[in-house]
BADREN-227844 format. One line per 10 residues: their letters; for each residue x, y, z of N, C-alpha, C. Coordinates in steps of 0.001 Angstrom, whole numbers, padded with zeros to 6 digits. Layout:
N
a = X,Y,Z,X,Y,Z,X,Y,Z  ...
END
This chain:
446
maadnrslie = 047652,194524,003775,047280,193647,002494,047715,194470,001310  047460,195772,001343,047836,196557,000097,049287,196551,000012  050084,196529,001123,051558,196569,001039,051991,195363,000482  051330,194207,000583,051791,192954,000035,051733,192857,-001477  050791,193715,-002018,050550,193771,-003388,051438,194838,-004168  052277,195423,-003499,053027,196451,-004133,054007,195969,-005178  054126,196666,-006253,054899,196251,-007326,056440,196412,-007008  057317,195657,-007686,058784,195735,-007473,059225,197143,-007830  058723,197747,-008856,059254,199016,-009272,058832,200225,-008385  058078,199911,-007249,057726,200924,-006303,058860,201076,-005211
lpplnledil = 059867,200147,-005307,060946,200256,-004384,061729,201510,-004569  062500,202142,-003765,063271,203146,-003954,064378,202761,-005116  064691,203741,-005931,065583,203397,-007109,066867,202699,-006687  067582,203205,-005590,068769,202567,-005188,068689,201093,-004765  067532,200916,-004021,067248,199487,-003555,066997,198556,-004750  066136,199101,-005692,065724,198417,-006961,066962,198077,-007740  067854,199041,-008007,069001,198845,-008779,069915,197795,-008188  070057,197838,-006855,070868,196852,-006114,070460,195399,-006338  069110,195261,-006258,068455,193943,-006463,068728,193492,-008004  068446,194345,-008824,068472,193999,-010304,069908,193771,-010722
sklplrslvf = 070891,194471,-010113,072229,194269,-010459,072806,192849,-010216  072159,192108,-009212,072515,190892,-008925,071970,189715,-009801  071049,190178,-010703,070432,189125,-011486,071210,189065,-012800  071330,187743,-013406,071994,187560,-014634,071222,188256,-015763  071868,188680,-016813,071165,189402,-017838,069971,188713,-018441  070137,187304,-018393,068947,186546,-018971,067730,186755,-018143  067887,186870,-016884,066576,187180,-016115,066189,188550,-016306  067048,189501,-016464,066653,190953,-016726,065912,190984,-017985  066322,190213,-019070,065655,190288,-020238,064259,189772,-020142  063980,188800,-019356,062641,188295,-019137,061812,189311,-018475
ccclskplln = 062476,189873,-017518,061699,190912,-016677,061210,192079,-017512  062184,192523,-018494,061788,193630,-019313,060766,193338,-020330  060858,192047,-020862,059822,191588,-021764,058506,191491,-021211  058427,191218,-019892,057121,190997,-019224,056621,192242,-018530  057429,193302,-018261,057174,194500,-017528,057563,195752,-018337  056556,196430,-019048,057013,197602,-019683,057490,198683,-018783  056924,198906,-017630,057376,199885,-016626,058795,199645,-016244  059162,198340,-015990,060525,198012,-015650,061480,198276,-016765  061016,197959,-018023,061882,198277,-019271,062156,199774,-019304  061145,200577,-019061,061295,201990,-019207,062211,202565,-018125
llkndpgfar = 062085,202000,-016992,062923,202360,-015863,064381,202062,-016180  064651,200934,-016564,066056,200525,-016905,066618,201349,-018128  065777,201538,-019033,066291,202306,-020217,066572,203791,-019824  065936,204294,-018782,066255,205703,-018336,067599,205696,-017503  068231,204575,-017379,069469,204664,-016588,070444,203901,-017449  071107,204653,-018420,072029,203932,-019306,073238,203451,-018535  073561,204038,-017380,074803,203576,-016679,074576,202212,-016122  073235,201865,-015751,072914,200616,-015216,072944,199579,-016374  072337,199952,-017561,072345,199033,-018494,073698,198715,-019126  074607,199713,-019100,075903,199445,-019560,076767,198551,-018601
tcfeksesql = 076538,198756,-017322,077205,197844,-016349,076706,196438,-016541  075480,196186,-016794,074960,194849,-017014,075483,194210,-018216  075618,195013,-019306,076156,194584,-020513,077717,194165,-020386  078392,194915,-019699,079912,194689,-019501,080189,193339,-018750  079285,193037,-017871,079417,191743,-017121,078907,190509,-017759  078280,190753,-018843,077582,189645,-019629,078506,189045,-020660  078192,187841,-021145,078892,187096,-022040,078068,186848,-023249  078651,186543,-024377,077929,186297,-025628,077118,184963,-025446  075978,185037,-026159,075179,183789,-026198,075014,183456,-027725  074318,182361,-028018,074253,182010,-029477,072882,182301,-030041
minsafcrkv = 073017,183187,-031160,071796,183521,-031826,071807,182821,-033121  070601,182133,-033354,070461,181325,-034514,069406,181961,-035467  069642,182122,-036677,068720,182623,-037639,068424,181609,-038620  067306,180952,-038615,066853,179918,-039585,065981,180563,-040617  066593,180741,-041779,065775,181430,-042822,064637,180575,-043283  064878,179190,-043301,063795,178266,-043791,062624,178393,-042858  062875,178392,-041527,061839,178418,-040505,061364,179792,-040223  062092,180873,-040757,061703,182220,-040575,061742,182563,-039157  062651,182148,-038339,062728,182373,-036978,064061,182730,-036538  064151,183429,-035546,065431,183783,-034755,065430,183379,-033345
hlidldadth = 066330,182644,-032846,066396,182209,-031459,067614,182614,-030727  067542,182945,-029504,068659,183212,-028697,068842,182161,-027636  069932,181458,-027747,070154,180276,-026861,070974,180613,-025643  070493,180279,-024522,071168,180643,-023228,072149,179526,-023007  073433,179905,-023188,074475,178861,-023060,074873,178673,-021530  074296,179551,-020673,074552,179449,-019217,073646,178635,-018429  072512,178227,-019138,071423,177568,-018353,072005,176112,-017912  071530,175756,-016752,072057,174387,-016187,071285,173342,-016941  071935,172220,-017050,071336,170993,-017591,070657,170255,-016481  069304,169969,-016743,068548,169384,-015653,068757,167846,-015995
palaerveiq = 069293,167108,-014960,069686,165645,-015277,068438,164790,-015501  067314,165246,-015000,066063,164405,-015104,065504,164577,-016448  065394,166034,-016815,064663,166218,-018084,065707,166186,-019227  066942,166203,-019010,068031,166237,-020068,067844,167291,-021060  067544,168578,-020542,067237,169611,-021416,068046,170897,-021012  068341,171815,-021896,068848,173083,-021647,067915,174103,-022086  067518,175088,-021333,066527,176008,-021622,066971,177102,-022560  066054,177477,-023468,066285,178473,-024408,065636,179802,-023924  066339,180927,-024110,065750,182226,-023839,064590,182417,-024830  063384,182652,-024396,062182,182833,-025309,061395,184020,-024897
ptfklplhgf = 061972,185197,-024766,061153,186406,-024522,060348,186815,-025827  059623,187816,-025674,058714,188177,-026736,059121,189256,-027605  060457,189658,-027610,060995,190616,-028493,061010,190038,-029909  060927,190901,-030967,060762,190494,-032283,061710,191465,-033189  062146,190945,-034307,062907,191754,-035315,061866,192289,-036315  062284,193368,-036928,061234,194253,-037665,060821,193790,-038977  061641,193143,-039876,061529,193068,-041259,061412,191791,-041850  060575,191592,-042884,060528,190369,-043620,061681,190253,-044647  062070,189055,-044965,063071,189025,-045964,064510,189481,-045540  064720,189738,-044296,065975,190097,-043834,066523,189082,-042810
evthscnglv = 067834,188923,-042751,068459,187910,-041956,069538,188571,-041067  069647,188042,-039871,070706,188525,-038941,072030,187998,-039581  072901,188943,-039805,074175,188576,-040299,075475,188849,-039367  075250,189842,-038438,076431,190285,-037597,075739,190751,-036292  076569,190724,-035241,076149,191264,-033916,077329,191996,-033341  077115,193131,-032730,078163,193960,-032103,077514,194853,-031025  078085,194760,-029798,077791,195707,-028741,076171,195660,-028432  075602,194481,-028510,074225,194327,-028164,073339,194709,-029316  073874,195066,-030445,073037,195369,-031677,073229,194272,-032711  072314,194152,-033566,072351,193146,-034616,072208,193914,-035911
llencnmddn = 072886,193400,-036957,072844,193972,-038275,071983,192932,-039057  070902,193421,-039730,069994,192607,-040625,070271,193064,-042074  070274,192181,-042976,070529,192359,-044390,069466,191556,-045192  069041,192138,-046310,068244,191387,-047365,069086,190563,-048076  069534,189431,-047669,070581,188556,-048242,070133,187956,-049586  068842,187535,-049616,068360,186778,-050841,067706,187809,-051780  068526,188712,-052412,068018,189782,-053203,067728,189288,-054636  066599,189753,-055246,066438,189436,-056679,067160,190405,-057459  067127,190234,-058729,068078,191122,-059552,067545,192578,-059726  066295,192778,-059252,065921,194168,-059360,065851,194822,-057922
evhrcvvcnp = 066616,194277,-057018,066637,194822,-055648,067986,195454,-055324  067917,196365,-054390,069189,196914,-053916,069452,196262,-052521  070704,196345,-052164,071100,195784,-050784,070644,196786,-049685  069996,196297,-048741,069343,197187,-047648,069910,196627,-046276  070100,197461,-045294,070457,197084,-043995,069644,197701,-042945  069524,197024,-041875,068848,197536,-040683,069600,197285,-039409  069675,198204,-038516,070345,197897,-037197,069234,197851,-036192  069292,196846,-035345,068249,196589,-034398,068756,196104,-033110  068075,196635,-031992,068413,196003,-030594,067118,195222,-030285  067205,193808,-030404,065975,192997,-030200,065350,193150,-028744
vtgeyimlpv = 066171,193391,-027718,065613,193504,-026407,064709,194703,-026182  065194,195898,-026634,064386,197177,-026468,063399,197302,-027546  063449,196404,-028619,062431,196497,-029796,062685,197675,-030611  063835,198254,-030634,064091,199503,-031549,064965,199118,-032741  064679,199788,-033783,065546,199568,-035007,065539,200771,-035830  066608,200811,-036753,066958,201833,-037654,067035,201427,-039057  066319,202008,-040007,066537,201760,-041368,067593,202571,-041876  068766,201897,-042395,069887,202644,-042809,069746,203186,-044231  070392,204139,-044665,070280,204705,-046036,070469,203652,-047054  069847,203863,-048215,069915,202843,-049167,071059,203285,-050231
stvfskhvss = 071719,202255,-050682,072860,202557,-051584,072237,202843,-053012  072995,203672,-053806,072557,203909,-055179,073150,202955,-056163  073779,201815,-055615,074417,200885,-056484,073744,199574,-056419  073371,198944,-057562,072972,197554,-057628,074296,196691,-057301  074093,195701,-056496,075259,194954,-056082,074843,193436,-055966  075913,192571,-056047,075722,191113,-055829,076819,190660,-055011  076605,189682,-054252,077671,188944,-053409,078214,189931,-052400  077333,190432,-051554,077707,191468,-050600,078274,190724,-049359  079390,191155,-048940,080008,190679,-047723,080192,191924,-046770  079509,191965,-045612,079495,192957,-044728,080253,192815,-043418
affycpvtnq = 080601,193863,-042736,081174,193866,-041444,080554,195022,-040647  080474,194717,-039282,079658,195557,-038309,080481,195876,-037122  080709,197152,-036811,081583,197638,-035828,081050,198717,-034966  081420,198685,-033668,080924,199734,-032739,082158,200371,-032186  082281,201721,-032172,083413,202449,-031708,083004,203102,-030368  083653,202688,-029214,083186,203123,-027942,083751,204606,-027678  084721,204927,-028481,085270,206332,-028303,084246,207369,-028858  083752,207233,-030020,082728,208115,-030638,081225,207740,-030377  081080,206500,-029794,079825,206022,-029468,078963,205898,-030780  079564,205219,-031800,078864,205258,-033103,079093,203763,-033607
fkifrafhrv = 078095,203314,-034424,078427,202061,-035146,078872,202430,-036550  079614,201453,-037079,080101,201569,-038485,079915,200355,-039235  079615,200371,-040448,079301,199326,-041326,080207,199404,-042631  080816,198187,-042945,081640,198190,-044245,080931,197049,-045035  080901,197241,-046349,080462,196141,-047208,081242,196147,-048507  081670,195034,-048974,082329,194774,-050228,081354,194047,-051209  081379,194291,-052460,080434,193720,-053346,080995,193743,-054877  080251,193067,-055699,080426,193201,-057004,079381,194107,-057571  079729,195344,-058179,078893,196263,-058688,078178,195681,-060011  076842,195814,-060090,076167,195282,-061227,075897,196536,-062236
yllsqdsesf = 075173,197501,-061695,074976,198744,-062556,074469,199805,-061541  074437,201051,-062054,073932,202071,-061145,072413,202409,-061465  071756,202843,-060417,070389,203333,-060555,070416,204623,-061210  069282,204890,-061994,069135,206146,-062634,068605,207141,-061593  068503,208459,-061995,068066,209583,-061108,066625,209347,-060885  065896,208662,-061841,064385,208471,-061598,064184,207586,-060466  065172,206764,-060114,064945,205886,-058853,065086,206413,-057599  065477,207706,-057486,065717,208259,-056231,064502,208359,-055300  063349,208562,-056004,062126,208620,-055219,061863,207269,-054479  062198,206178,-055270,061950,204807,-054685,062888,204533,-053552
lnsdpdprir = 064176,205017,-053781,065135,204756,-052675,064936,205417,-051403  064420,206686,-051568,064192,207499,-050351,062903,207305,-049751  062028,206579,-050382,060597,206468,-049914,060587,205464,-048669  059496,205594,-047826,059371,204701,-046799,059148,203332,-047286  059780,202292,-046564,059610,200881,-047160,058223,200506,-047107  057833,199551,-047941,056476,198956,-047962,056025,198617,-046605  054779,199081,-046334,054295,198764,-044897,054338,197295,-044477  054237,196381,-045491,054166,195007,-045146,055437,194444,-044528  056630,195149,-044785,057903,194699,-044177,057982,195078,-042839  057039,195959,-042279,057103,196448,-040945,056029,195694,-040130
snlfpdgiyd = 055231,194824,-040763,054086,194177,-040077,054178,192636,-040219  053005,191983,-039974,052987,190608,-040101,053982,189771,-039285  054182,190389,-038019,055111,189671,-037121,054453,188492,-036441  055085,187453,-036287,054516,186199,-035751,054252,186321,-034264  053374,185622,-033705,053156,185690,-032193,054190,184800,-031590  054034,184637,-030255,054862,183648,-029394,056286,184102,-029390  056531,185347,-029565,057933,185864,-029393,058883,185406,-030462  058369,185002,-031575,059240,184436,-032619,059418,185550,-033700  060693,185889,-034076,060910,186797,-035150,060445,186162,-036370  059888,186971,-037297,059424,186395,-038557,060132,186975,-039683
fdsdsdhdnd = 060583,186128,-040679,061246,186504,-041888,060479,185968,-043037  059940,186663,-044006,059302,186119,-045174,060290,185889,-046205  060779,184649,-046233,061981,184300,-047022,061473,183177,-047952  060581,183529,-048909,060051,182553,-049693,061028,182153,-050870  061879,183157,-051179,062824,182839,-052361,064043,182087,-051815  064549,181167,-052625,065709,180412,-052242,067008,181253,-052303  067974,180682,-051855,069267,181428,-051909,069653,181559,-053388  070570,182397,-053659,070933,182673,-054996,071398,181440,-055723  070702,181197,-056865,071014,179926,-057548,071743,180216,-058876  072289,181409,-059013,073041,181709,-060235,074344,181013,-060326
fdsdsnyses = 074926,180607,-059173,076190,179984,-059074,077298,180831,-059785  077121,182041,-059501,078254,182971,-060105,079586,182639,-059515  080580,182879,-060251,081961,182600,-059824,082650,183912,-060002  083843,183981,-059450,084685,185169,-059479,085131,185514,-060823  085202,184447,-061641,085670,184671,-063068,084668,185429,-063873  083412,185620,-063476,082487,186384,-064154,082511,187783,-063928  083577,188285,-063100,083640,189621,-062671,085067,190119,-062838  085326,191352,-063241,086628,191987,-063315,087018,192715,-062103  088134,193137,-061935,088618,193904,-060794,087872,195219,-060664  087557,195747,-061835,086849,197011,-061839,085419,197010,-061290
drmgefligg = 084900,195652,-061266,083527,195437,-060665,083553,195443,-059147  084697,195241,-058517,084776,195255,-057033,084602,196618,-056601  083772,196702,-055445,083527,198010,-054918,083233,197823,-053475  083446,198792,-052682,083096,198896,-051263,082395,200098,-050950  081681,199980,-049719,081045,201270,-049213,081196,201260,-047682  081139,202455,-047135,081444,202528,-045723,080369,203533,-045113  079699,203127,-043958,078805,203988,-043405,079007,204168,-041943  078998,205476,-041561,079046,205747,-040126,077677,206151,-039591  077322,205573,-038395,075909,205778,-037979,075600,207262,-037825  074430,207695,-038392,074142,209074,-038463,074282,209691,-039837
sdywepidsi = 075033,208976,-040686,075208,209539,-042063,074107,209305,-042987  073912,210241,-043897,072791,210142,-044922,073112,209200,-046066  074465,208826,-046190,074799,208134,-047357,076050,207154,-047072  076246,206262,-048038,077343,205379,-047965,078490,206003,-048696  079705,206037,-048167,080849,206599,-048722,081474,205454,-049642  081767,205690,-050926,082255,204670,-051820,083754,204392,-051531  084144,203190,-051620,085519,202673,-051599,085728,202060,-052884  086525,202766,-053767,086645,202272,-055213,087633,201072,-055438  088581,200957,-054511,089642,199875,-054746,089486,198795,-053641  089089,197714,-053978,088955,196501,-053086,090046,195488,-053494
pfspltihsp = 091024,195158,-052543,091975,194357,-053016,091705,192876,-053062  090489,192414,-052876,090050,191012,-052912,088567,190903,-053381  088344,189775,-053997,086965,189610,-054531,086070,189261,-053279  084851,189829,-053229,083885,189439,-052152,083497,188052,-052122  083624,187422,-053260,083202,186011,-053446,084284,185066,-052818  085441,185532,-052445,086552,184689,-051938,086783,184841,-050432  086029,185592,-049694,086292,185729,-048255,085131,185098,-047508  085480,184584,-046293,084512,184062,-045405,085025,183957,-043981  084197,183695,-043070,084604,183521,-041699,085034,184815,-041031  084233,185913,-041013,084623,187127,-040403,084959,187040,-038823
cyldnathwl = 086005,187619,-038505,086515,187616,-037158,086908,188904,-036671  086305,189532,-035618,086526,190815,-035171,087576,190780,-033998  088610,191647,-034206,089628,191793,-033203,090128,193256,-033219  090069,193805,-031974,090535,195221,-031943,089634,196052,-032835  090160,196973,-033772,089349,197779,-034571,089137,197297,-035937  089414,195988,-036189,089388,195504,-037599,088562,194308,-037629  088045,193956,-038867,087449,192656,-039219,088442,191948,-040084  088482,190604,-039865,089441,189778,-040667,088585,188730,-041252  089067,188229,-042432,088408,187130,-043159,089550,186200,-043702  089212,184982,-043837,090020,183975,-044608,089770,184356,-046113
cadesvhnli = 090773,184323,-046797,090628,184854,-048265,091273,183779,-049251  090568,183368,-050197,090865,182440,-051145,091251,183097,-052527  091277,184467,-052551,091707,185088,-053752,093070,184932,-054089  093428,184451,-055174,094897,184090,-055539,095709,185412,-055794  094992,186501,-056080,095780,187747,-056201,096200,188290,-054904  095704,187797,-053798,096165,188252,-052399,097175,187284,-051950  098377,187762,-051541,099476,186891,-051180,099202,186107,-049916  098576,186753,-048864,098411,186064,-047636,096986,185451,-047455  096935,184625,-046428,095761,183858,-046200,094571,184732,-045575  094993,185759,-044792,094039,186500,-044097,093983,187957,-044525
vsfnfetgqf = 092865,188541,-044782,092728,189941,-045189,091952,190628,-044115  092023,191970,-044000,091415,192681,-042899,090993,194057,-043460  090037,194663,-042641,089592,196029,-042963,089576,196795,-041627  090422,197806,-041340,090434,198627,-040156,089393,199698,-040119  088460,199663,-039200,087314,200652,-039168,087865,202050,-038739  088955,202140,-038015,089447,203340,-037568,090228,204020,-038684  091091,203408,-039447,091897,204021,-040389,091309,204002,-041935  090314,202989,-042011,089843,202744,-043306,090699,201976,-044333  091673,201325,-043739,092757,200640,-044524,092521,199135,-044610  092882,198551,-045698,092927,197133,-045814,094338,196542,-045489
geipgpthlk = 094346,195334,-045018,095537,194692,-044593,095602,193220,-044954  096781,192650,-044911,096991,191179,-045075,097805,190661,-043907  097403,189376,-043518,098125,188668,-042356,098469,187271,-042771  099681,186816,-042640,099943,185428,-042975,099262,184439,-042101  098891,183340,-042595,098427,182170,-041789,099478,181225,-041364  099048,180231,-040714,099933,179033,-040440,100644,178581,-041683  101976,178160,-041564,102649,177768,-042771,101922,176718,-043585  101304,175742,-042967,100777,174553,-043699,099483,174955,-044378  098756,176092,-043996,097558,176424,-044677,097752,177271,-045836  097204,176824,-047037,097301,177495,-048346,095965,178047,-048780
kahanvpdyv = 095908,178652,-049913,094729,179243,-050430,093627,178209,-050517  093911,177027,-050873,092881,175884,-051041,092104,175768,-049671  092794,175999,-048560,092170,175811,-047263,091135,176867,-047063  091399,178071,-047530,090474,179179,-047349,089211,179034,-048202  089205,178084,-049088,088063,177939,-049937,087278,176737,-049524  087369,176272,-048264,086451,175195,-047676,085855,175645,-046322  084876,176529,-046355,084308,177184,-045193,083716,176128,-044270  083371,174916,-044800,082749,174017,-043881,083902,173361,-042871  085214,173518,-043255,086212,172813,-042537,087238,173702,-041997  087487,174874,-042478,088418,175752,-041993,087830,177134,-041713
nmvsldgcls = 087858,177595,-040291,087197,178733,-039915,087983,179546,-038935  087705,180845,-038783,088513,181758,-037904,087595,182335,-036853  088124,182350,-035650,087457,183009,-034458,088426,183551,-033630  088019,184399,-032663,088866,185038,-031616,088841,184184,-030464  090134,183758,-030027,090324,182848,-028934,091314,183531,-027926  090891,183915,-026775,091732,184543,-025705,092319,185847,-026335  091517,186644,-027090,091994,187816,-027778,092952,187659,-028830  093165,186481,-029413,094024,186225,-030432,093290,185688,-031703  093751,186001,-032914,093144,185396,-034101,093496,183838,-033963  092416,183033,-034207,092656,181539,-034133,091935,180965,-035362
ifdnytkktr = 092539,179879,-035793,091923,179173,-036862,091641,177680,-036508  090382,177183,-036735,090061,175868,-036495,090079,175086,-037772  091033,174194,-037810,091358,173474,-039106,090803,172018,-038970  089772,171728,-039638,089305,170320,-039658,089411,169715,-041041  090240,170435,-041874,090423,169931,-043252,091649,169054,-043386  092771,169535,-042666,093922,168763,-042759,093895,167310,-042268  092992,167136,-041157,092789,165872,-040620,091279,165786,-040305  090511,164909,-040959,089061,164920,-040726,088569,164452,-039476  089431,163773,-038686,089074,163231,-037399,089320,164086,-036217  089793,165366,-036481,090118,166203,-035497,090131,167784,-035905
fdvwkmkeyg = 090090,168602,-034919,090248,169995,-035171,091661,170388,-034661  092498,170933,-035507,093630,171568,-035042,093402,172981,-034763  093636,173540,-033514,093264,174899,-033268,094649,175663,-033212  094792,176615,-034156,095965,177379,-034342,095730,178817,-033709  096703,179237,-032927,096476,180515,-032270,097609,181479,-032714  097338,182741,-033197,098343,183688,-033473,098722,184511,-032254  099780,184171,-031522,099976,184742,-030193,100456,186157,-030298  101159,186540,-031462,101571,187970,-031593,100942,188453,-032896  100118,189308,-032809,099271,189822,-033967,100203,190207,-035176  099933,189616,-036363,100682,189894,-037548,101965,189151,-037730
vkgswtkafv = 102374,188463,-036813,103664,187746,-036866,103508,186330,-037309  103958,185937,-038505,103724,184578,-039049,104310,183509,-038140  105450,183778,-037507,106147,182737,-036624,105485,182558,-035385  104451,183394,-034918,103815,183214,-033635,102718,182289,-033689  102295,181740,-034973,101224,180722,-034920,101628,179469,-034216  100783,179076,-033345,101100,177919,-032509,099837,177064,-032453  100118,175706,-032568,098924,174853,-032442,098573,174668,-030903  097511,175432,-030570,097232,175507,-029129,096421,174399,-028527  095534,173769,-029350,094667,172657,-028981,094457,171727,-030125  094206,170513,-029722,093699,169504,-030679,092374,168931,-030203
idttawgvyr = 091336,168933,-030973,090068,168396,-030553,089837,167065,-031304  089780,165973,-030617,089595,164671,-031234,088099,164432,-031512  087618,164573,-032679,086361,164394,-032918,085763,162995,-032972  086702,161919,-032876,086260,160583,-032788,085564,160354,-031511  085753,161212,-030402,085159,161079,-029192,083686,161431,-029217  083336,162094,-030354,081932,162488,-030498,081036,161387,-030913  081612,160241,-031356,080787,159134,-031820,080286,159434,-033171  079008,159024,-033396,078490,158919,-034827,078228,160434,-035338  078125,161353,-034360,077776,162777,-034774,078782,163267,-035787  080049,163137,-035492,081115,163707,-036509,081179,162891,-037740
lhysftpvic = 080660,161700,-037939,080698,160935,-039138,079740,161530,-040229  078848,162245,-039843,077679,162710,-040754,077659,164257,-040841  078141,164944,-039961,077898,166418,-039912,079207,167165,-039763  079209,168355,-040421,080449,169170,-040173,080014,170252,-039175  080920,170664,-038352,080660,171706,-037398,081421,173024,-037658  080970,174234,-037295,081523,175383,-037394,081604,176080,-036021  082865,176469,-035624,083018,177159,-034317,082504,178588,-034513  081663,178973,-033397,080993,180307,-033446,081445,181143,-032375  081628,180531,-031149,082049,181449,-029910,083149,180603,-029114  084131,181297,-028755,085112,180820,-027740,084850,181621,-026438
rnngevvmvs = 084380,180956,-025509,083913,181621,-024194,085007,181744,-023177  084755,182670,-022305,085794,182862,-021189,086044,181769,-020348  085121,180829,-020242,085313,179610,-019504,086080,178501,-020101  086661,178770,-021340,087359,177754,-022042,086554,176935,-022900  085302,177194,-023040,084386,176327,-023839,084294,176944,-025215  084378,176178,-026233,084103,176531,-027622,082765,175999,-028001  082019,176816,-028620,080629,176443,-029139,080587,176283,-030585  080321,175073,-031124,080192,174699,-032543,078835,174365,-032942  078473,174694,-034138,077057,174383,-034569,077187,173692,-035936  076076,172868,-036284,075958,172131,-037462,074595,172401,-038050
nsgyiilhdl = 074420,172597,-039291,073081,172804,-039801,072261,171533,-039889  072747,170487,-039291,072013,169256,-039078,071284,169116,-037713  071446,170249,-036956,070602,170303,-035617,071447,170077,-034493  072732,170000,-034606,073458,169604,-033372,074343,170831,-032996  074558,171003,-031654,075533,171983,-031077,076433,171266,-030180  077795,171614,-030449,078835,170938,-029580,079370,172058,-028582  079385,171709,-027319,079961,172595,-026339,081121,171879,-025758  082384,172257,-026181,083479,171553,-025982,084446,172394,-025100  084833,171767,-023980,085836,172455,-022986,087306,172097,-023552  087897,173136,-024038,089260,173019,-024577,090285,172514,-023477
lkkrgrivfy = 090157,172898,-022346,091134,172565,-021354,090860,171175,-020691  089614,170844,-020421,089165,169559,-019790,089134,168516,-020865  089035,168943,-022176,088907,167851,-023306,087637,167121,-023029  086571,167705,-022782,085263,166990,-022721,084239,167908,-023098  082970,167451,-023299,081878,168338,-023709,080566,167720,-023798  079699,168437,-024301,078235,168027,-024481,077798,168113,-025909  076902,167309,-026367,076249,167479,-027680,074810,167610,-027386  074232,168720,-027894,072782,169012,-027780,072134,169117,-029080  070905,168824,-029138,070193,168836,-030419,069101,170043,-030338  069147,170776,-031407,068093,171896,-031548,067373,171847,-032910
paleypskav = 066086,171637,-033035,065433,171435,-034270,065663,172635,-035247  065684,173868,-034778,065907,175020,-035648,067131,174968,-036535  068082,174094,-036058,069389,174047,-036873,069309,173049,-037934  068238,172327,-038168,068089,171325,-039084,067913,171917,-040494  067802,173133,-040642,067593,173792,-041910,068760,174805,-042166  068941,175272,-043327,069901,176321,-043613,069861,177467,-042574  070881,177580,-041839,070750,178557,-040729,072091,179337,-040640  072079,180489,-039860,073298,181263,-039722,073340,181415,-038138  074447,181242,-037533,074598,181423,-036117,075598,182431,-035779  075358,183389,-035023,076260,184476,-034580,076325,184626,-033008
ahtpslmpls = 077492,185164,-032519,077582,185423,-031124,076841,186750,-030859  075977,186710,-029924,075282,187934,-029572,075163,188020,-028115  075486,189375,-027545,075282,189601,-026129,074077,190562,-025994  072973,190069,-025361,071820,190872,-025188,072149,192182,-024395  071448,193289,-024805,071770,194522,-024136,070407,195241,-023934  070402,195938,-022760,069303,196788,-022392,069516,198220,-022772  070661,198648,-023377,070918,199919,-023716,070010,200404,-024927  069354,201570,-024754,068492,201948,-025930,069338,202312,-027153  068690,202094,-028350,069418,202282,-029584,069720,203745,-029782  068944,204631,-029131,069156,206120,-029207,070540,206519,-028666
dvtrgtnmvv = 071121,205571,-027865,072453,205941,-027362,073438,206153,-028431  073334,205288,-029532,074235,205449,-030594,073824,206184,-031675  072580,206869,-031579,072155,207769,-032710,071727,209023,-032227  072132,209367,-030877,071740,210680,-030356,072411,211896,-031167  071562,212851,-031558,072154,214010,-032317,072235,213751,-033791  071781,212512,-034216,071874,212283,-035647,070448,212348,-036269  070397,212176,-037589,069124,212370,-038282,068471,210957,-038441  068970,209941,-037840,068398,208644,-038061,067073,208445,-037168  066102,207853,-037676,064902,207761,-037007,064859,206356,-036338  064675,206370,-034907,064604,205120,-034316,063177,204670,-034149
rkvasrsapp = 062897,203464,-034674,061535,203024,-034744,061371,201793,-033826  060030,201565,-033505,059665,200537,-032593,058950,199444,-033298  059265,198147,-032958,058497,196999,-033417,057139,196900,-032841  056402,195887,-033206,055059,195750,-032576,055096,195491,-031161  053970,195515,-030468,053976,195315,-029007,054551,193993,-028577  055296,194001,-027424,055978,192815,-026964,055370,192360,-025646  054070,192553,-025396,053435,192511,-024078,053093,190954,-023778  053040,190092,-024829,052532,188774,-024563,053570,187945,-023784  053165,187212,-022806,054085,186399,-022130,054773,185290,-022970  056002,184865,-022636,056640,183854,-023525,055908,182593,-023248
ksnkrnylql = 055889,181818,-024344,055234,180472,-024271,056314,179351,-024342  055915,178341,-023640,056977,177235,-023585,056380,175968,-024212  057234,175425,-025141,056820,174147,-025687,058067,173245,-025998  057892,172098,-026547,059045,171231,-026765,060165,171804,-027542  059830,172582,-028529,060892,173215,-029420,061568,174279,-028761  061181,174693,-027531,061881,175885,-026911,063135,175333,-026111  063427,173974,-026232,064448,173412,-025484,065597,172827,-026317  066761,172795,-025751,067807,172016,-026399,067874,170666,-025695  067750,169583,-026641,067719,168309,-026022,069276,167820,-025905  069557,167458,-024639,071015,166990,-024401,071064,165467,-024921
sttyse = 071875,165378,-025949,071962,164021,-026619,072950,163123,-025963  074168,163726,-025550,075182,162899,-024979,076264,163741,-024450  077133,163234,-023532,078263,163918,-023095,079415,162923,-023535  080641,163519,-023639,081736,162710,-024067,082979,163249,-023410  084115,162461,-023428,085432,162870,-022922,086504,162255,-023743  087490,162983,-024119,088498,162505,-024925,089409,161469,-024178
END
């Protein structure tokens, strides 16, 4: 009888590892959120965690500032024909800070920023692994800034993360402010976490309503900063070739981040920052796309498709997405119209809502989201897809591609002076309710 009640973790390590290696990462995340001993066991085996991460694929992370919640959507869950629902991952891990939003994800880590800054605040960043419940407060800049555009990168060679940010400098802090900047953050930003496995963001302030334009700033106001994980300070970059207000749709490829750029002083449609060399670059876009196209983020966006820079153009023709792929990096003549997505097949959904591509998956499926609550899962090759509804998207939201990871945050901070902190206890079991599901609205075929 006693043998029947033995725990899974009492199995020999090799047997246990063999069993767990056959589970999808989604199931492992659930196991670790429900079993602290199992989480500790897997964290002590970074090789196993790394193997699990390498065989996993990105899922959809949705940060709804209005609802103050972050959700991780399982795109691999099967649709139940009777219930017409797709299940959402709902473990009890939490993100640590109020007033911060998820802006980027890389190598299983997420970057959080205090995006809705008041005039008397500085831009702050946090790096977090939601699964392990660990986070790091990054050094605070000594520069007041507005309109910050950031990029997040992980270097597998040095096993370090790197962050770049471009912004308009407002003014410098005085020496008297050093004690504030170096002080431990207000305890309330590390507490007041919501139950039920929901991340909480205290975002009472609205988005910036100043309606600042690029004409209000000179080139001398443009500034950038660069941080390598473990450093005490941000290294300044004094010359930024584009205005932070004119870039959008960050796309990561190789060692660089790319943006669509509407800045008229930049000759090409795409600008980039290389994390390895620290250099800026420009790349031409498809011949028919001009600067005006880069200024409509609701209709022209850039993602990585099959390892190539790709642009989804819904501006040229409102009833379709033209998918352009740059087959040879940096070569203007290699832009090819790879796919056409006929949005009239979506029915009434396309008549009222704009959709933004977020993930191009290995199975040929592109995932698009709308802040009206709908998610499109479109198969580029078979020209068919599904439309699902998720209430959290009905409000101003940000969606990023995120691959959950069991690797401890200390792996990328070992030997540095950064302090790895833990969020509140994650022992409560996940709760299921109606809002934990994606409602399957319809299927379609072109």
